[in-house]
C-alpha positions as CSV (number, residue, x, y, z in Angstrom):
1,M,-0.1,-0.1,-0.1
2,S,1.3,3.4,-0.8
3,S,1.9,6.0,2.0
4,I,0.8,9.4,1.6
5,W,4.0,10.4,2.0
6,N,5.2,9.3,-1.0
7,E,6.4,11.3,-4.1
8,T,3.4,10.6,-6.0
9,N,0.4,11.8,-3.1
10,S,3.2,14.8,-1.9
11,N,1.1,17.3,-3.9
12,H,-1.8,16.7,-2.1
13,W,0.0,17.8,0.9
14,Q,2.6,20.4,-0.1
15,G,2.1,24.0,-1.2
16,A,-0.4,26.7,-0.9
17,G,-2.9,25.4,-3.2
18,A,-6.2,27.3,-3.1
19,A,-5.0,29.3,-0.2
20,E,-2.5,31.4,-2.2
21,F,-5.5,33.0,-3.7
22,D,-7.6,33.5,-0.6
23,L,-7.0,36.6,0.7
24,R,-10.4,36.4,3.1
25,S,-8.6,35.2,6.4
26,D,-5.5,33.8,7.8
27,T,-7.1,31.0,8.9
28,I,-7.7,29.0,5.5
29,T,-3.7,28.7,5.3
30,K,-3.1,24.8,4.7
31,P,-0.8,22.4,7.0
32,T,2.9,22.5,5.7
33,L,4.7,19.3,5.0
34,S,6.7,19.7,8.0
35,M,3.6,20.0,10.3
36,L,2.5,16.9,8.6
37,N,5.5,15.2,9.3
38,A,4.9,16.0,12.9
39,I,1.8,14.9,13.2
40,A,2.8,11.7,12.0
41,Q,5.5,11.2,14.7
42,S,3.8,12.9,17.7
43,S,2.7,10.8,20.7
44,L,-0.4,9.2,20.8
45,S,-1.7,9.2,24.4
46,D,-4.4,10.2,26.4
47,D,-4.1,14.2,27.1
48,V,-7.3,13.7,29.1
49,F,-5.2,11.9,31.7
50,R,-2.3,14.7,31.1
51,E,-0.3,11.6,29.6
52,D,0.2,12.8,26.0
53,S,4.1,13.8,25.8
54,T,3.5,16.0,22.5
55,T,1.1,17.9,24.4
56,N,2.7,18.3,27.4
57,S,6.2,19.6,25.9
58,L,4.2,21.9,23.8
59,Q,2.2,23.5,27.0
60,E,5.5,23.6,29.0
61,Y,7.3,25.3,26.1
62,I,4.5,28.0,25.4
63,A,4.0,28.7,29.3
64,G,7.9,29.3,29.1
65,R,7.9,31.4,26.1
66,T,5.0,33.8,27.9
67,G,6.4,34.2,31.2
68,H,3.5,32.3,32.6
69,E,3.5,28.8,34.9
70,S,1.0,27.0,33.0
71,A,-0.7,26.5,29.6
72,L,-3.8,24.6,28.4
73,L,-4.4,23.4,24.8
74,V,-8.0,24.7,24.0
75,M,-9.6,23.6,20.1
76,S,-10.1,27.3,19.3
77,G,-9.5,31.0,20.3
78,T,-13.1,31.3,20.9
79,M,-12.9,28.0,23.5
80,G,-9.6,29.6,25.1
81,N,-11.3,33.3,25.8
82,Q,-14.3,31.5,26.9
83,V,-12.9,29.0,29.1
84,A,-10.4,31.9,30.9
85,I,-13.4,34.2,31.2
86,R,-15.3,31.8,32.6
87,S,-12.5,30.7,34.9
88,H,-12.0,34.2,35.9
89,L,-15.8,35.1,37.3
90,T,-16.2,33.3,40.4
91,E,-19.4,35.3,42.1
92,A,-22.1,37.5,40.5
93,P,-22.8,40.1,39.7
94,Y,-20.4,41.1,37.5
95,S,-19.4,42.4,34.3
96,V,-16.7,42.5,31.6
97,L,-15.3,45.4,29.7
98,C,-14.1,45.3,26.2
99,D,-13.5,47.1,22.8
100,D,-16.8,47.7,21.2
101,R,-15.1,45.6,18.1
102,A,-13.7,42.7,20.5
103,H,-13.9,38.9,19.3
104,I,-15.4,38.1,22.6
105,L,-18.6,40.5,22.1
106,R,-18.9,40.2,18.1
107,S,-17.6,37.1,17.0
108,E,-18.4,34.3,20.0
109,A,-21.8,33.5,19.5
110,G,-23.1,35.6,22.6
111,G,-20.6,33.2,24.6
112,V,-19.6,35.5,27.7
113,S,-23.3,36.0,28.3
114,A,-24.6,32.8,27.5
115,W,-21.9,30.9,29.8
116,T,-21.4,33.2,32.9
117,G,-24.5,35.2,33.2
118,A,-22.1,38.1,32.7
119,T,-23.0,41.8,31.1
120,V,-20.6,42.9,28.7
121,Y,-20.0,46.5,27.8
122,G,-18.2,47.6,24.9
123,I,-15.9,50.8,24.4
124,K,-15.5,52.4,21.4
125,P,-12.3,53.9,20.9
126,R,-11.7,57.5,20.6
127,N,-8.8,57.1,18.6
128,G,-10.1,54.7,16.3
129,M,-7.7,52.0,17.0
130,Y,-7.3,50.9,20.6
131,I,-9.2,51.7,23.7
132,T,-6.9,53.5,26.6
133,L,-6.9,53.7,30.1
134,E,-8.8,56.9,30.4
135,E,-11.5,55.3,27.9
136,I,-11.5,52.4,30.8
137,Q,-12.0,54.6,33.7
138,E,-14.9,56.4,32.1
139,H,-16.9,52.9,31.8
140,A,-15.7,50.9,34.6
141,I,-18.1,50.2,37.5
142,L,-16.6,50.3,40.5
143,G,-18.0,50.6,44.3
144,D,-21.3,49.1,46.0
145,N,-24.2,50.8,44.1
146,I,-26.8,47.9,43.8
147,H,-28.3,49.3,40.7
148,R,-25.1,48.8,39.2
149,C,-23.1,45.6,37.7
150,P,-19.5,45.8,39.1
151,T,-16.6,45.5,36.6
152,R,-14.6,42.2,37.5
153,L,-12.5,41.6,34.4
154,I,-11.4,43.4,31.3
155,S,-10.6,41.9,28.1
156,L,-8.2,43.1,26.1
157,E,-7.4,41.9,22.1
158,N,-3.9,42.5,20.5
159,T,-4.0,42.5,17.4
160,L,-7.6,43.8,16.6
161,H,-8.7,44.4,13.0
162,G,-4.7,43.8,12.8
163,L,-4.0,47.3,15.2
164,V,-1.2,47.1,17.6
165,M,-2.3,47.6,21.1
166,P,1.1,49.6,22.5
167,L,2.7,47.9,25.0
168,E,3.1,51.0,27.1
169,E,-0.8,51.3,27.0
170,T,-1.3,47.7,28.2
171,R,0.9,48.5,31.1
172,R,-1.3,51.2,32.4
173,I,-4.7,49.5,31.9
174,V,-3.3,46.4,33.7
175,K,-1.6,48.2,36.5
176,W,-4.8,50.1,37.2
177,A,-7.0,47.1,36.7
178,H,-5.0,44.7,39.2
179,S,-4.7,48.0,41.5
180,H,-9.1,47.8,41.8
181,G,-9.3,44.2,41.9
182,M,-10.1,43.3,38.5
183,K,-8.6,40.6,36.3
184,V,-7.4,40.9,32.6
185,H,-7.4,38.9,30.1
186,L,-5.7,39.1,26.7
187,D,-7.3,37.6,23.5
188,G,-4.0,37.4,21.6
189,A,-5.2,35.3,18.8
190,R,-2.7,37.2,16.9
191,L,-0.5,38.5,19.1
192,W,2.1,37.1,16.9
193,D,1.5,39.8,14.5
194,A,2.0,42.4,17.4
195,V,5.3,41.1,18.6
196,V,6.7,40.5,15.0
197,S,6.0,44.4,13.9
198,G,8.2,45.6,16.4
199,A,5.5,46.5,19.3
200,G,7.5,44.3,22.5
201,T,8.1,40.6,22.8
202,L,6.0,37.6,23.7
203,S,6.5,37.7,27.4
204,E,6.5,41.7,27.8
205,Y,3.1,41.3,26.7
206,T,1.6,38.0,28.2
207,S,3.1,38.2,31.2
208,L,1.6,41.8,32.1
209,F,-2.3,39.2,31.9
210,D,-3.9,37.2,34.4
211,S,-4.2,34.6,31.5
212,A,-3.7,34.9,27.9
213,S,-5.1,32.9,24.9
214,L,-3.0,32.6,21.4
215,C,-4.0,31.2,18.2
216,F,-2.2,28.2,16.3
217,S,-4.4,28.6,13.3
218,K,-4.5,32.2,12.6
219,G,-1.5,33.4,10.7
220,L,0.7,30.6,12.0
221,G,-0.6,27.6,9.6
222,A,-1.6,24.9,11.9
223,P,-4.9,23.2,11.2
224,I,-6.2,23.3,14.5
225,G,-5.8,24.8,18.3
226,S,-5.3,27.5,20.0
227,I,-3.4,27.8,24.1
228,L,-4.4,29.5,27.3
229,V,-1.6,30.6,29.7
230,G,-1.9,31.6,33.3
231,P,-0.7,30.8,37.0
232,T,-1.2,26.5,37.4
233,R,-4.2,27.1,39.7
234,F,-6.2,29.1,36.8
235,I,-5.1,26.5,34.3
236,D,-6.2,23.6,36.7
237,K,-9.8,25.7,37.3
238,A,-9.6,26.0,33.3
239,R,-8.8,22.1,32.2
240,W,-12.5,21.5,34.3
241,F,-14.3,24.1,32.2
242,R,-12.3,22.9,28.8
243,K,-13.6,19.0,29.8
244,S,-17.4,20.6,30.4
245,I,-17.6,22.3,26.7
246,G,-16.2,19.1,25.4
247,G,-12.9,20.3,24.7
248,G,-11.1,17.1,26.5
249,I,-9.6,15.7,23.7
250,R,-7.9,12.0,23.6
251,Q,-4.9,11.7,21.1
252,A,-4.1,15.6,21.3
253,G,-0.7,15.0,19.9
254,I,-1.7,15.4,16.4
255,I,-3.1,18.7,17.5
256,S,0.3,20.0,19.6
257,A,3.0,18.4,16.9
258,A,1.6,20.7,14.2
259,A,1.0,23.7,16.9
260,R,4.9,23.1,17.7
261,V,5.9,23.4,14.0
262,A,3.9,26.3,13.2
263,V,5.2,28.6,16.5
264,E,8.9,27.6,15.8
265,E,8.7,28.2,11.9
266,V,5.9,30.8,11.1
267,F,6.6,32.8,14.4
268,G,10.0,32.0,15.1
269,P,12.3,31.3,18.2
270,E,13.4,34.5,18.8
271,P,11.8,36.7,21.5
272,N,10.9,39.1,18.8
273,G,9.6,36.5,16.3
274,G,10.4,36.8,12.9
275,G,9.9,33.7,11.0
276,K,7.6,33.9,8.0
277,L,5.4,36.8,9.4
278,R,7.6,39.8,8.5
279,D,7.1,39.2,5.0
280,V,3.6,39.0,5.5
281,H,3.7,42.5,6.9
282,V,5.6,43.7,4.5
283,K,3.1,42.3,1.3
284,A,0.2,43.9,3.7
285,Q,2.0,47.5,3.1
286,I,2.3,46.7,-0.4
287,I,-1.4,46.1,-0.7
288,A,-2.5,49.0,1.3
289,D,0.1,51.1,-1.3
290,M,-1.3,49.6,-4.1
291,W,-4.9,50.5,-3.3
292,T,-4.0,53.8,-2.2
293,S,-2.0,54.8,-5.3
294,R,-4.8,54.4,-7.3
295,G,-6.8,57.1,-5.2
296,G,-8.4,54.5,-2.5
297,K,-8.7,55.4,0.9
298,L,-8.4,52.9,3.8
299,L,-10.4,52.5,7.1
300,Y,-7.7,52.3,9.1
301,P,-3.5,52.0,9.0
302,V,-1.9,49.1,8.1
303,H,0.0,48.1,11.5
304,T,0.5,44.1,10.8
305,N,-1.0,41.7,8.0
306,M,-4.7,43.4,7.7
307,V,-5.9,46.2,5.2
308,W,-9.1,47.3,5.4
309,V,-10.0,49.4,2.2
310,D,-12.9,52.1,2.4
311,I,-15.3,50.9,-0.1
312,K,-17.7,53.5,0.4
313,A,-15.3,56.1,-0.4
314,A,-14.4,54.5,-3.7
315,G,-18.0,54.0,-4.5
316,L,-18.3,50.6,-4.7
317,Q,-21.0,48.3,-3.7
318,P,-20.5,46.0,-0.5
319,T,-20.0,42.7,-3.2
320,D,-17.8,44.4,-5.5
321,L,-14.1,43.4,-4.9
322,A,-15.6,39.8,-4.2
323,D,-17.0,39.4,-7.4
324,I,-14.6,41.0,-9.7
325,G,-11.7,39.0,-7.5
326,K,-13.6,35.7,-8.8
327,L,-12.8,37.0,-12.4
328,K,-9.2,36.9,-11.5
329,G,-9.0,33.7,-9.9
330,L,-9.3,35.6,-6.1
331,R,-11.5,35.0,-3.1
332,L,-12.0,38.3,-1.1
333,S,-14.2,39.5,1.5
334,E,-16.2,43.1,1.4
335,T,-13.5,45.5,2.8
336,R,-11.0,43.4,4.9
337,I,-8.3,42.0,3.2
338,V,-6.0,39.8,5.0
339,V,-2.5,38.8,4.2
340,H,-0.8,35.2,5.4
341,Y,2.6,33.5,4.4
342,Q,1.1,31.1,1.7
343,I,0.0,34.0,-0.9
344,S,2.4,34.7,-3.6
345,D,3.5,37.4,-6.0
346,E,1.2,36.3,-8.6
347,T,-1.5,36.9,-5.8
348,L,-0.4,40.4,-5.5
349,R,-0.4,40.7,-9.3
350,R,-4.0,39.5,-9.5
351,L,-4.8,42.1,-7.2
352,G,-3.5,45.1,-8.6
353,E,-5.9,44.2,-11.8
354,V,-8.5,43.9,-9.1
355,F,-8.0,47.2,-7.9
356,D,-7.8,48.7,-11.2
357,L,-11.0,47.6,-12.4
358,A,-12.7,48.7,-8.8
359,L,-11.1,52.3,-8.7
360,N,-11.5,52.8,-12.4
361,R,-15.0,52.4,-12.4
362,K,-14.7,49.6,-14.8
363,L,-17.4,47.4,-13.3
364,S,-20.1,48.1,-16.1
365,K,-18.0,46.3,-18.5
366,L,-17.7,43.2,-16.9
């Protein structure tokens, strides 16, 4: 019987394939051959019993790199955030503060309210990029007024819409929150990108927080998985909640093995990362320049791997970019262009043609 690893079949597993021309998200990358080889060599013991050596090693490795005592493999960024928030919130009444665009508020199916009963307040940042300490102070609910729901947790997200929250602002927020007895969680699904951009090292960010979640499948290219870091007592509790929502898996090594390769090869071993993500950020800036040089406007500045184009200012309808992209063999969403390490120079060339058609108002000729 032939192996999936032989030369004849390797084309099914190697290369970016369709991911090369897909700019909708950085979650659509394909696992690399080195990831698949790692999966084939991973341990196959039971992680619910904490006996899988590949998973245990990954958790120790990430805990060490983030400056935390312990770590817990979870299936997704959503699971990591939800398990963390549930583990922090212990006695109602309680409320959570976050950015009004935050993933925990907009993209996790109402999980915080459904699973914890917490009230969630979103703050719209005045600078258009990230919330500040002063805005948190304005919205935080302190004291014992029984008409109001006290703030017990602040959840920050970095990056958010591809935008970096500066390290110094993060320090200010966490210091103030801790001085008032609040916990602070980091949704760091794409923190890798903030680090590679030069904003600070991985541990400089993560060690500030009571907990942080990091994603292996966003930007790094692993097929599945995220990780939650924090103190050992907190992680032990989080493991209980992970089990309660079906996140206790058995032969977790096949997930952990690919995740380890993704961190080491795509993010990189240095404190400031690097790896393949640096080139991703360069390409994102090239795309932004391609759009603006043709007269287009951006909704946000480009900090990392996301380019937000202003289709309204360009006189475009919501589906126009996606429709034109199909003609050029590209998959695009309405306004957000997400760069990942498996897109090619050919992708950029085709995207330039899409921009030409969109911004030169040639839609009627298609």
